[in-house]
DSSP file (Angstrom, degrees, kcal/mol; ACC not computed):
  #  RESIDUE AA STRUCTURE BP1 BP2  ACC     N-H-->O    O-->H-N    N-H-->O    O-->H-N    TCO  KAPPA ALPHA  PHI   PSI    X-CA   Y-CA   Z-CA
    1    1 A M     >        0   0    0      0, 0.0     4,-2.1     0, 0.0     5,-0.2   0.000 360.0 360.0 360.0 -37.7  -17.4  -16.7  -37.8
    2    2 A S  H  >  +     0   0    0      1,-0.2     4,-2.3     2,-0.2     5,-0.2   0.850 360.0  53.4 -69.1 -28.0  -14.0  -17.2  -36.4
    3    3 A R  H  > S+     0   0    0      2,-0.2     4,-2.1     1,-0.2    -1,-0.2   0.856 108.6  51.0 -72.7 -31.9  -13.7  -13.4  -35.5
    4    4 A K  H  > S+     0   0    0      2,-0.2     4,-2.1     1,-0.2    -1,-0.2   0.878 111.6  46.7 -70.2 -41.9  -17.0  -13.7  -33.6
    5    5 A R  H  X S+     0   0    0     -4,-2.1     4,-2.1     2,-0.2    -2,-0.2   0.853 110.5  52.4 -69.4 -36.0  -15.7  -16.7  -31.7
    6    6 A E  H  X S+     0   0    0     -4,-2.3     4,-2.6     2,-0.2    -2,-0.2   0.922 108.7  51.7 -67.0 -43.3  -12.4  -14.9  -31.0
    7    7 A F  H  X S+     0   0    0     -4,-2.1     4,-2.7     1,-0.2    -2,-0.2   0.933 109.7  48.7 -55.7 -49.8  -14.5  -11.9  -29.6
    8    8 A K  H  X S+     0   0    0     -4,-2.1     4,-2.3     1,-0.2    -1,-0.2   0.880 110.7  51.4 -64.8 -35.7  -16.5  -14.2  -27.3
    9    9 A C  H  X S+     0   0    0     -4,-2.1     4,-2.3     1,-0.2    -1,-0.2   0.939 112.6  45.1 -68.7 -41.6  -13.3  -15.8  -26.1
   10   10 A R  H  X S+     0   0    0     -4,-2.6     4,-2.1     1,-0.2    -2,-0.2   0.885 112.7  50.5 -66.6 -35.4  -11.8  -12.5  -25.3
   11   11 A F  H  X S+     0   0    0     -4,-2.7     4,-3.0     1,-0.2    -1,-0.2   0.893 109.6  51.5 -64.6 -40.9  -14.9  -11.3  -23.7
   12   12 A L  H  X S+     0   0    0     -4,-2.3     4,-2.5     2,-0.2    -2,-0.2   0.886 111.0  47.3 -69.8 -37.5  -15.0  -14.5  -21.6
   13   13 A Y  H  X S+     0   0    0     -4,-2.3     4,-2.9     2,-0.2    -1,-0.2   0.931 112.4  49.2 -62.3 -43.5  -11.4  -13.9  -20.4
   14   14 A V  H  X S+     0   0    0     -4,-2.1     4,-2.6     2,-0.2    -2,-0.2   0.904 112.9  48.9 -65.2 -42.8  -12.1  -10.3  -19.6
   15   15 A F  H  X S+     0   0    0     -4,-3.0     4,-2.0     2,-0.2    -1,-0.2   0.898 111.7  47.6 -65.3 -39.3  -15.3  -11.4  -17.7
   16   16 A L  H  X S+     0   0    0     -4,-2.5     4,-1.4     2,-0.2    -2,-0.2   0.885 110.7  51.6 -71.2 -36.8  -13.4  -14.0  -15.7
   17   17 A L  H  X S+     0   0    0     -4,-2.9     4,-3.4     1,-0.2     3,-0.4   0.939 113.7  44.7 -56.5 -48.1  -10.6  -11.5  -14.9
   18   18 A W  H  X S+     0   0    0     -4,-2.6     4,-2.1     1,-0.2    -2,-0.2   0.851 108.6  57.4 -65.3 -34.5  -13.2   -9.0  -13.7
   19   19 A A  H  < S+     0   0    0     -4,-2.0    -1,-0.2    -5,-0.2    -2,-0.2   0.793 117.8  34.2 -65.9 -29.8  -15.0  -11.9  -11.7
   20   20 A V  H  X S+     0   0    0     -4,-1.4     4,-1.4    -3,-0.4    -2,-0.2   0.866 122.7  44.3 -94.9 -41.9  -11.7  -12.6   -9.8
   21   21 A V  H  X S+     0   0    0     -4,-3.4     4,-3.1    -5,-0.2     5,-0.2   0.927 106.7  55.9 -73.6 -44.1  -10.3   -9.0   -9.6
   22   22 A V  H  X S+     0   0    0     -4,-2.1     4,-2.9     1,-0.2     5,-0.2   0.922 109.7  44.0 -55.5 -53.3  -13.4   -7.1   -8.6
   23   23 A P  H  > S+     0   0    0      0, 0.0     4,-3.0     0, 0.0    -1,-0.2   0.920 116.0  48.4 -58.0 -43.1  -14.2   -9.1   -5.5
   24   24 A W  H  X S+     0   0    0     -4,-1.4     4,-2.9     1,-0.2    -2,-0.2   0.903 112.2  48.8 -67.5 -38.3  -10.5   -9.1   -4.4
   25   25 A F  H  X S+     0   0    0     -4,-3.1     4,-1.9     2,-0.2     5,-0.2   0.909 113.0  48.0 -65.1 -41.4  -10.3   -5.3   -5.0
   26   26 A F  H  X>S+     0   0    0     -4,-2.9     4,-2.6    -5,-0.2     5,-0.6   0.942 113.9  47.3 -63.3 -45.1  -13.6   -4.8   -3.0
   27   27 A Y  I  X>S+     0   0    0     -4,-3.0     5,-2.8    -5,-0.2     4,-2.6   0.966 114.9  44.3 -56.2 -55.5  -12.3   -7.0   -0.2
   28   28 A S  I  <5S+     0   0    0     -4,-2.9    -1,-0.2     3,-0.2    -2,-0.2   0.765 117.5  45.4 -69.1 -25.3   -8.9   -5.3    0.0
   29   29 A Y  I  <5S+     0   0    0     -4,-1.9     7,-2.6    -5,-0.2     8,-0.3   0.870 130.0  16.5 -83.3 -40.2  -10.3   -1.9   -0.2
   30   30 A F  I  <5S+     0   0    0     -4,-2.6     7,-0.5    -5,-0.2    -3,-0.2   0.782 137.4  19.3-103.6 -31.9  -13.2   -2.0    2.3
   31   31 A I  I  <<S+     0   0    0     -4,-2.6    -3,-0.2    -5,-0.6    -4,-0.1   0.790  95.7  88.7-112.9 -36.7  -12.6   -5.1    4.4
   32   32 A G  S > <S-     0   0    0     -5,-2.8     3,-1.4    -6,-0.2     6,-0.3   0.206  89.5 -85.1 -75.0-172.1   -9.1   -6.4    4.3
   33   33 A K  T 3  S+     0   0    0      1,-0.3    -1,-0.1     5,-0.1    -5,-0.1   0.743 128.3  38.8 -66.2 -24.7   -6.0   -5.6    6.5
   34   34 A N  T 3  S+     0   0    0     -6,-0.2    -1,-0.3     4,-0.1    -2,-0.1  -0.055  94.8 130.5-114.1  35.7   -4.9   -2.5    4.4
   35   35 A S  S <> S-     0   0    0     -3,-1.4     4,-2.2    -4,-0.1    -5,-0.2  -0.247  73.3-105.2 -83.6 174.1   -8.5   -1.3    3.9
   36   36 A V  H  > S+     0   0    0     -7,-2.6     4,-2.0     2,-0.2    -6,-0.1   0.866 118.6  49.7 -68.1 -39.4   -9.9    2.1    4.4
   37   37 A T  H  > S+     0   0    0     -7,-0.5     4,-2.3    -8,-0.3    -1,-0.2   0.852 109.6  51.9 -71.4 -30.7  -11.8    1.1    7.6
   38   38 A Y  H  > S+     0   0    0     -6,-0.3     4,-2.4     2,-0.2    -2,-0.2   0.911 109.3  49.2 -64.1 -42.8   -8.7   -0.4    9.0
   39   39 A L  H  X S+     0   0    0     -4,-2.2     4,-2.4     2,-0.2    -2,-0.2   0.877 109.3  54.0 -64.2 -35.0   -6.8    2.8    8.3
   40   40 A R  H  X S+     0   0    0     -4,-2.0     4,-2.3     2,-0.2    -2,-0.2   0.930 108.4  49.6 -58.3 -48.4   -9.6    4.8   10.0
   41   41 A D  H  X S+     0   0    0     -4,-2.3     4,-2.9     1,-0.2    -2,-0.2   0.903 109.3  51.8 -64.6 -37.5   -9.2    2.7   13.1
   42   42 A L  H  X S+     0   0    0     -4,-2.4     4,-2.7     2,-0.2    -1,-0.2   0.925 108.4  49.9 -57.4 -46.2   -5.6    3.2   13.1
   43   43 A K  H  X S+     0   0    0     -4,-2.4     4,-2.7     2,-0.2    -2,-0.2   0.899 111.4  49.7 -56.5 -42.7   -5.9    7.0   12.8
   44   44 A R  H  X S+     0   0    0     -4,-2.3     4,-2.5     1,-0.2     5,-0.2   0.947 112.2  48.0 -65.0 -45.5   -8.4    6.9   15.7
   45   45 A T  H  X S+     0   0    0     -4,-2.9     4,-2.4     1,-0.2    -2,-0.2   0.887 111.1  51.0 -63.8 -36.7   -6.0    4.8   17.8
   46   46 A E  H  X S+     0   0    0     -4,-2.7     4,-2.2     2,-0.2    -1,-0.2   0.921 110.2  48.1 -61.3 -48.1   -3.1    7.1   17.0
   47   47 A E  H  X S+     0   0    0     -4,-2.7     4,-2.2     2,-0.2    -2,-0.2   0.908 112.4  49.8 -63.7 -37.1   -5.0   10.2   18.0
   48   48 A R  H  X S+     0   0    0     -4,-2.5     4,-2.6     2,-0.2     5,-0.2   0.953 113.5  46.8 -66.1 -48.7   -6.1    8.4   21.4
   49   49 A L  H  X S+     0   0    0     -4,-2.4     4,-2.3    -5,-0.2    -1,-0.2   0.859 111.2  50.7 -64.4 -33.2   -2.4    7.4   22.0
   50   50 A Q  H  X S+     0   0    0     -4,-2.2     4,-2.8     2,-0.2    -1,-0.2   0.931 109.6  50.6 -70.6 -42.7   -1.2   10.9   21.2
   51   51 A R  H  X S+     0   0    0     -4,-2.2     4,-2.3     1,-0.2    -2,-0.2   0.909 112.5  47.6 -65.4 -37.0   -3.7   12.4   23.6
   52   52 A E  H  X S+     0   0    0     -4,-2.6     4,-2.2     2,-0.2    -1,-0.2   0.898 111.6  50.1 -65.5 -41.4   -2.5   10.0   26.3
   53   53 A A  H  X S+     0   0    0     -4,-2.3     4,-2.6    -5,-0.2    -2,-0.2   0.937 110.8  48.7 -59.5 -48.6    1.1   10.8   25.6
   54   54 A D  H  X S+     0   0    0     -4,-2.8     4,-2.7     2,-0.2    -2,-0.2   0.913 110.7  52.2 -67.3 -39.3    0.4   14.5   25.8
   55   55 A F  H  X S+     0   0    0     -4,-2.3     4,-2.6    -5,-0.2    -1,-0.2   0.941 112.5  45.5 -57.9 -45.5   -1.5   13.9   29.3
   56   56 A W  H  X S+     0   0    0     -4,-2.2     4,-2.5     2,-0.2    -1,-0.2   0.861 109.7  53.1 -68.5 -36.0    1.4   12.0   30.6
   57   57 A K  H  X S+     0   0    0     -4,-2.6     4,-2.4     2,-0.2    -1,-0.2   0.908 110.7  48.6 -60.1 -43.8    3.9   14.6   29.4
   58   58 A F  H  X S+     0   0    0     -4,-2.7     4,-2.2     2,-0.2    -2,-0.2   0.925 110.0  51.7 -60.3 -46.0    1.8   17.3   31.2
   59   59 A Q  H  X S+     0   0    0     -4,-2.6     4,-2.6     1,-0.2    -2,-0.2   0.899 109.6  50.2 -58.6 -42.4    1.7   15.2   34.4
   60   60 A N  H  X S+     0   0    0     -4,-2.5     4,-3.1     2,-0.2     5,-0.3   0.934 107.6  53.4 -60.5 -44.6    5.5   14.8   34.3
   61   61 A E  H  X S+     0   0    0     -4,-2.4     4,-2.3     1,-0.2    -2,-0.2   0.920 109.4  48.3 -53.9 -45.1    5.9   18.5   33.9
   62   62 A I  H  X S+     0   0    0     -4,-2.2     4,-2.6     2,-0.2    -2,-0.2   0.948 112.9  47.8 -65.8 -48.0    3.8   19.2   37.0
   63   63 A L  H  X S+     0   0    0     -4,-2.6     4,-2.7     1,-0.2    -2,-0.2   0.884 110.5  50.9 -59.2 -37.4    5.7   16.6   39.0
   64   64 A R  H  X S+     0   0    0     -4,-3.1     4,-2.4     2,-0.2    -1,-0.2   0.899 110.6  50.1 -60.0 -43.4    9.0   18.1   37.8
   65   65 A E  H  X S+     0   0    0     -4,-2.3     4,-2.5    -5,-0.3    -2,-0.2   0.955 111.0  48.8 -57.9 -51.7    7.8   21.5   38.9
   66   66 A K  H  X S+     0   0    0     -4,-2.6     4,-2.7     1,-0.2     5,-0.2   0.921 110.9  50.3 -58.9 -45.8    6.7   20.3   42.3
   67   67 A L  H  X S+     0   0    0     -4,-2.7     4,-2.4     1,-0.2    -1,-0.2   0.936 109.7  50.4 -58.4 -46.7   10.1   18.5   42.8
   68   68 A S  H  X S+     0   0    0     -4,-2.4     4,-2.2     1,-0.2    -1,-0.2   0.923 111.0  50.3 -56.8 -46.3   12.0   21.7   41.8
   69   69 A Q  H  X S+     0   0    0     -4,-2.5     4,-2.6     1,-0.2    -1,-0.2   0.910 109.5  50.1 -58.2 -45.4    9.9   23.6   44.3
   70   70 A L  H  < S+     0   0    0     -4,-2.7    -1,-0.2     1,-0.2    -2,-0.2   0.884 112.1  47.6 -60.7 -39.0   10.6   21.2   47.1
   71   71 A K  H >< S+     0   0    0     -4,-2.4     3,-0.8    -5,-0.2    -1,-0.2   0.873 112.6  48.7 -72.7 -34.4   14.3   21.4   46.4
   72   72 A E  H 3< S+     0   0    0     -4,-2.2     3,-0.4     1,-0.2    -2,-0.2   0.910 120.1  37.6 -68.2 -41.4   14.2   25.1   46.4
   73   73 A N  T 3X S+     0   0    0     -4,-2.6     4,-2.0     1,-0.2    -1,-0.2  -0.008  78.8 122.9-100.5  32.0   12.2   25.3   49.6
   74   74 A R  H <> S+     0   0    0     -3,-0.8     4,-1.9     1,-0.2     5,-0.2   0.887  72.4  51.2 -64.0 -41.6   13.9   22.3   51.4
   75   75 A S  H  > S+     0   0    0     -3,-0.4     4,-2.1     1,-0.2    -1,-0.2   0.913 108.7  52.2 -64.7 -41.0   15.1   24.3   54.5
   76   76 A F  H  > S+     0   0    0      1,-0.2     4,-2.6     2,-0.2    -1,-0.2   0.915 111.3  46.6 -63.2 -38.5   11.6   25.7   55.0
   77   77 A Y  H  X S+     0   0    0     -4,-2.0     4,-2.3     1,-0.2    -1,-0.2   0.856 109.3  52.7 -70.4 -31.2   10.1   22.2   54.9
   78   78 A Y  H  X S+     0   0    0     -4,-1.9     4,-1.8     2,-0.2    -1,-0.2   0.847 112.4  47.2 -73.1 -35.2   12.8   20.8   57.3
   79   79 A E  H  X S+     0   0    0     -4,-2.1     4,-2.6     2,-0.2    -2,-0.2   0.921 112.0  50.5 -73.2 -42.0   11.9   23.6   59.8
   80   80 A K  H  X S+     0   0    0     -4,-2.6     4,-2.6     1,-0.2    -2,-0.2   0.917 110.0  48.1 -58.3 -42.2    8.3   23.0   59.4
   81   81 A L  H  X S+     0   0    0     -4,-2.3     4,-2.3     2,-0.2    -1,-0.2   0.894 110.6  53.1 -63.0 -42.7    8.7   19.3   60.0
   82   82 A A  H  X S+     0   0    0     -4,-1.8     4,-2.0     2,-0.2    -2,-0.2   0.923 110.9  46.7 -61.6 -44.5   10.8   20.2   63.1
   83   83 A R  H  X S+     0   0    0     -4,-2.6     4,-2.3     1,-0.2    -2,-0.2   0.948 112.6  48.8 -65.1 -43.5    8.1   22.5   64.5
   84   84 A E  H  X S+     0   0    0     -4,-2.6     4,-1.6     1,-0.2    -1,-0.2   0.851 111.0  50.4 -66.6 -31.5    5.4   19.9   63.9
   85   85 A M  H  < S+     0   0    0     -4,-2.3     4,-0.5     2,-0.2    -1,-0.2   0.859 109.8  51.8 -72.2 -33.3    7.4   17.2   65.6
   86   86 A L  H >< S+     0   0    0     -4,-2.0     3,-0.7     1,-0.2    -2,-0.2   0.885 110.2  48.5 -67.6 -41.1    8.0   19.5   68.6
   87   87 A V  H 3< S+     0   0    0     -4,-2.3    -1,-0.2     1,-0.2    -2,-0.2   0.849 109.9  50.8 -68.6 -31.1    4.3   20.1   68.9
   88   88 A K  T 3< S+     0   0    0     -4,-1.6    -1,-0.2    -5,-0.2    -2,-0.2   0.470  84.8 111.3 -88.5  -2.1    3.4   16.5   68.7
   89   89 A G  S <  S-     0   0    0     -3,-0.7     2,-0.1    -4,-0.5     3,-0.1  -0.455  71.7-114.7 -72.6 147.2    5.9   15.4   71.4
   90   90 A K    >   -     0   0    0      1,-0.1     3,-1.6    -2,-0.1     2,-0.1  -0.404  36.8 -88.7 -82.2 158.3    4.3   14.2   74.7
   91   91 A E  T 3  S+     0   0    0      1,-0.3    -1,-0.1    -2,-0.1     3,-0.1  -0.390 113.0  14.6 -63.7 138.6    4.7   16.0   78.0
   92   92 A G  T 3  S+     0   0    0      1,-0.3     2,-0.4    -2,-0.1    -1,-0.3   0.413  99.2 121.6  80.2  -1.6    7.8   15.0   79.9
   93   93 A E    <   -     0   0    0     -3,-1.6     2,-0.4     1,-0.0    -1,-0.3  -0.771  63.6-128.2-100.3 139.4    9.3   13.2   76.9
   94   94 A E        -     0   0    0     -2,-0.4     2,-0.5    -3,-0.1    -4,-0.1  -0.692  23.2-158.2 -79.1 128.1   12.7   14.2   75.6
   95   95 A V        -     0   0    0     -2,-0.4     2,-0.6    -6,-0.1    -6,-0.0  -0.958   6.1-168.3-118.2 120.6   12.5   15.0   71.8
   96   96 A I        -     0   0    0     -2,-0.5     2,-0.5     2,-0.0    -2,-0.0  -0.932   7.0-167.7-108.8 116.4   15.7   14.8   69.9
   97   97 A L        -     0   0    0     -2,-0.6     2,-0.7     2,-0.0    -2,-0.0  -0.912  12.5-159.9-112.1 133.8   15.5   16.2   66.4
   98   98 A F        +     0   0    0     -2,-0.5     2,-0.5     2,-0.0    -2,-0.0  -0.889  21.1 176.7-111.5  97.7   18.1   15.8   63.7
   99   99 A V              0   0    0     -2,-0.7    -2,-0.0     1,-0.1   -20,-0.0  -0.923 360.0 360.0-106.6 124.6   17.5   18.5   61.1
  100  100 A K              0   0    0     -2,-0.5    -1,-0.1   -25,-0.0   -25,-0.1   0.468 360.0 360.0 -56.1 360.0   19.9   18.9   58.2
């Protein structure tokens, strides 16, 4: 009889342990802060941020390229500006240009 009671007691402890552990495990795996769904959201956010970083890197490359072209063709743009300013001057007005 004592063996049967001991078995029931052990079964009760195992049942209580599972009654506490299984809900905690379910919560932590599916709902909690370190859950699978949270990890999935983090991966989506990381992918979105990576796409945005790549976009801005590409924009910076384009701007760097435009700046280098402006520096290379600086004299042409100064001459073009001087021609436009001469064309826009009013009749009888003295136009003084300071071109580098």
